[in-house]
SESE-537615 format. One record per residue: residue in three letters; x, y, z of N, C-alpha, C in turn. Coordinates in steps of 0.05 Angstrom, whole numbers, plus 5000, padded with zeros to 4 digits. Example, Ala and Ser with C-alpha at 12.3 -4.5 7.8 and 13.67 -1.06 7.14 Angstrom:
# residues 2
ALA526448865156524649105156526449345156/SER525749555142527349795143525850015157/
***
This chain:
# residues 248
MET817318151128814518061126812818291115/VAL811318241095809718441082806818421092/MET805818641103803018651111801318741088/ALA798918641087797218711065794518791076/ASP792818911058790218991066788618751075/ARG786918781095785218571104782918531085/PRO781318311088779018271070777118511070/PRO775718561048773918801047771818781069/ARG771119021079769119031100766318981090/ALA764718841105761918791097760419051098/ARG758819091078757219341076754219281080/ARG752819471091749919441093748719481066/SER746419361061745019391035743719671035/ALA742619741012741420001009739020041028/ASP737719831036735419861054736319861083/GLY738919851088739919881115740219621130/ARG739619391117739819141131742619051134/ALA743118901156745818811161746518581142/PRO749118511139749918291122748618031130/GLY749017821114747717561117748117431144/PRO746917191148746917061174749716971183/ARG749716861206752116781221754316671204/GLY756516831203759016731191758916701160/ARG757016821147756816781118757817001101/GLY758717211113759917431097762317551112/PRO764217661098766617771111765718001129/ARG767018011153766318221172767718481163/ASP767118691177768218951170771118991176/ALA772218831194775018871202776918701186/PRO779318801181781218641165782718441182/LEU784018251169785618051183788318181190/PRO789518101213792018211221794318141201/LEU794117921188796117841168794717751143/ARG796217761121795017681095794417381094/PRO792017301087791417021083792816921058/ARG793716681058794916561034792816411018/SER792916410992790916280976791715990971/PHE789615810971790015530965789815490935/SER790715260926790515190898787715120890/ALA787115120864784415060855783414780863/PRO785014570861784014300870783114300899/PHE784714440917784014450945781414600948/ARG781014820934778514980936776214810929/ASN776514640909774314460902773514270924/VAL775514160938775013980961773514130983/MET774514370990773314521011770414611005/GLU769914670980767214750972765314520975/GLY766314270973764614040977764013991007/LEU765714111025765314061053763414251066/GLY763014491055761314681069760914931052/PRO759215121061757715111085755414921084/ARG754214851107752114651108749714771122/GLY747514751108744914821121744515111126/SER742315181140741615451146741715501175/PRO742615741183742815801212740215851225/LYS740015781251737715841267738615941294/CYS736816061308737416191334737715981356/GLY739216051377739415881400737615981423/ILE738415901447736815971470737416251480/ILE735916351499736316621509738816631526/GLY740516831522743016861538742917121553/ASP745217191565745217431582747617621576/MET749017571554751317731548750817901523/THR750218161528749418331506751318571503/GLU753018621522754718851522756918831501/VAL757419051486759419051465762119111478/THR763518911487766218941497768018761480/SER770618821479772318661463772618371474/LEU772018181457772217901464774517771449/THR776317931437778617821423780217631440/GLY780717401430782317201444780717011461/ARG778117061463776416881479775016681460/LEU773816481472772516271457769516311457/LEU768316261434765416221431764915921430/VAL763315831449762715541450759715511443/ALA759115371422756315351413754615211435/THR752315331440750415201459749114961446/PRO748114771461746714551449744314631432/ALA743214861437740914951422741615081395/LEU744215121390745015241365744915031343/THR742915051325742514841306743614901278/ASP745015121275746315171249748514961246/PRO748314791225750314581222753114681217/ASN753514931208756215041206757615051233/PHE756015081254757115131281756114931302/ASP755114711294754314501313756714411330/ARG756514451356758614381375761314511368/ALA761114751356763514891348764815041372/VAL767515061370769015221388770515431371/VAL769815681374770915891357772816071372/LEU775216101362777116291374776716561360/LEU776116771375775717031364778417171360/LEU779017231335781517371328781217671329/ASP778717761327778218051326775318101333/HIS774818291350772018351358771918641368/ASP770218801355769719071363767019161353/GLU766419421355763719511347763219491317/GLU765319431301765019411272764619121263/GLY764718941281764318661274766218471288/SER766118221280767718011293768817821272/LEU771117701279772317501261773617291278/GLY773117031270774316821286774716571269/ILE775816361281776216111267775115881285/VAL773915691272772915451286775315271291/LEU775715191316778115041323777814741320/ASN775314641318774914351319773514241295/ARG774314331271773214221246775514121228/PRO776813891234778913791217777713701190/THR779213731169778413631142780113391135/PRO779413251114781113021105783713101091/VAL784113361087786413461071788913491088/ASP791013361081793613381095794913651089/VAL796213771109797614021104799813981084/LYS801113751084803313701065802413701036/ASP799813651032798713651004798113920993/VAL797914131011797114391001799114611009/LEU800514581031802514771040804914611051/GLU806114461033808214271040810514391057/PRO811414641052813614751068812914781097/TRP810314801104809514831132808714571146/ALA808714361131807714101142809214011166/ALA811814051166813513951188812914101214/LEU811814341213811214501236808314461246/ALA806714331230803914291237803614071259/GLY802014141279801613941301799613731292/GLU799513511308797613291302794813371310/PRO792813291294793113161268794013361247/GLY795813271230797013451210795313511186/VAL792913591191791013651169790213941170/VAL788914031148787814301147785114301162/PHE784514511177782014541191780314741177/GLN777714701177775814891165775215101186/GLY776215351182775815561202773115691201/GLY771615641181768915761178768115751149/PRO765615851144764515831117765416061098/VAL766916251108767716491092770516451080/SER770816501054773416491041774916231045/LEU773716021036774915751039777515721023/ASP778015901005780515880990782816031003/ALA782316141027784416291041785516131064/ALA788116121066789415961088790316151110/LEU789816081135790716231158792316041176/GLY794516141186796215991204796016101232/ILE795415931252795316011280797415841295/ALA799015981311801115841325801415951353/VAL802515791371803015861398806015921401/VAL806716151412809516221418809716291447/PRO810816121464810916171493812916391499/GLY811916601514813616811524814816981502/GLY816117211510817517381492815717521471/GLU817017651453815617801432814917631408/GLY816117401406815517231383817217301359/PRO817417111340819217151317817917331296/LEU819617431278818717571255816917391238/GLY814517491230812717321215810417211233/TRP810417291258808317201277807117451291/ARG804517471291803217701303801417611326/ARG801917711350800417621373797417711371/VAL795617521378792817581379791917601408/HIS792717411424792017411453793817221467/GLY795217321488797017151503799217031485/ALA799416761486801416631470800416551442/ILE797916621436796716541411797016761390/GLY797916691366798216901346797916791318/LEU797816981299797516921270800316901257/VAL800516711239803016661225802816761196/ASP804816911187805016991159805916761142/LEU804016631128804716391112806316461087/GLU806716711082808516791059811416801068/ALA811816791095814516801105815816521103/PRO818516511102819916251101819416101127/PRO818515851126818015701151820415691170/GLU822815681158825215651175825615901192/LEU824416131184824616371199823216351226/LEU821116181228819516161252819915891266/ALA821115701253821115421263822215391291/ALA824315541298825615511324823915601347/GLU821915781342820415901364817515821365/LEU816415701343813615621344813215381361/GLY811315401380810615171396809014971381/SER807215061365805514891348804115061328/LEU803514941305802215081283799814931273/ARG797615081268795314961256794415131232/ILE793715001210792915131186789815121183/PHE788615351177785715361174785015461146/ALA782915351135781815441110779215591116/GLY779115851109776816011114776616111143/TYR774616271148774216381174771216441178/SER770516521202767716591209767516891214/GLY765617021202765417311204762617401212/TRP762517611228759917731236760118031230/GLY758018151219757918441215757318581241/PRO757118851240756619011264754018911278/GLY754318851304752018771320751118491317/GLN752018341297751018071293751717881315/LEU754217881324755017701345753617781371/GLU753318031376751918121401749018021401/ASN747818021377745017921375745017621382/GLU747017471371747017181376747617121406/LEU749217291418749717251447747217301463/GLU745717501455743117561468741117341465/GLU741217211441739416981436740316731451/GLY742716731461743716501475745016291458/ALA746016371434747216181416749916091424/TRP751316251441754116191447754616231477/TYR756416061488757716111514760316251508/VAL761116451524763616591521765416511544/VAL767716391538769616301559772416381552/GLU774216361571777016421566778316201549/SER780116281532781616081516784216001531/GLU785315781523787915691532789615621508/PRO792315661509793915601486793515321475/GLY793015131493792714851484790214811467/ASP788315001468785914971451786514981422/VAL788615131415789315161387790414911374/TYR791814751390793114511379792114251393/ALA789614251402788614011416788913771398/PRO790213561408790813321391788213171383/ASP786113201398783613071392781413281390/PRO781413431367779513661365776613581366/GLN775913341360773113251361772113261390/ARG773913251410773113261438773313531450/LEU774113731434774713991445772214131457/TRP769914101445767514231455767014141484/ARG767013881488766513781515768813851534/ALA771313841525773613901542773514191552/VAL772814381534772714661542770514711563/LEU768214591558766014621577766614491604/ARG767914251603768414101627770314251646/ARG772114411636774014551653772814801666/GLN770414881659769215121670768315071699/ARG768815271717768015241745765315361749/SER763415261735760615361737758815141727/GLU756215211724754315021714754914941685/LEU756615091671757315011644758614741643/ALA760014661664761314401664759314181660/MET756914221669754814021666753913991637/VAL754114211622753314211594755014021578/ALA757413971587759213781573758013501571/THR756113431588754913171587752513161569/TYR751813381556749513391539749913201515/PRO748013021510748412821488748312951461/ASP749712831442749612921414746812911403/ASP745312711411742612671403740812751426/PRO739512991426737913091448735612901456/SER734712731437732512551444733412331464/LEU736112311468737112111487737312231515/ASN736812501517737112631543734812561562/
***
């Protein structure tokens, strides 16, 4: 397995301002494994799907401390009106003082994995489609898979617990025997230094623990409510929040 440089780090502009709004520019940290590029026809499809709209702030929250949240979930609050992240559940693959990088787990696209990465299609869990991981680098493919126990096979890099990144340049048969489930994502979500912390302070996100099943949830459209409902706190009540607030 050949490791490659991660995406370029986001730089501040000459006037010292941070990079653009939520998830719209590559973060400063590299990806643990090289993303694979999609074909031009697929890129055209993905560009038609997003990004959508302009980001806005959410409600006031209480989590401002810069501690590593790698492997945890960001669950969009009902007040988060950025259409890129409406009811989004984001798995953080990397988070430190230099920025954050994650993938949206509940944005399936109409594109079948077999149509763009056919060798991996047999390992993809249901629904067997490509997911939009975020508005950044929609022509890059990322593979996320669950490997229960042990160190995992060559071509798989642990992110948190049983969840890890798959090297999509590796032969699928090298990993097939050990992968519990595989999901393919186009693009990712990135935050520059301090951006995610600002959004947490604004109350845009709930931060909760992830579970391996979140990666391959068979009904991703219900994942937002499912993650909130399992919380042993007042967050469980948020799961009942209507999609249309005027109905509340």
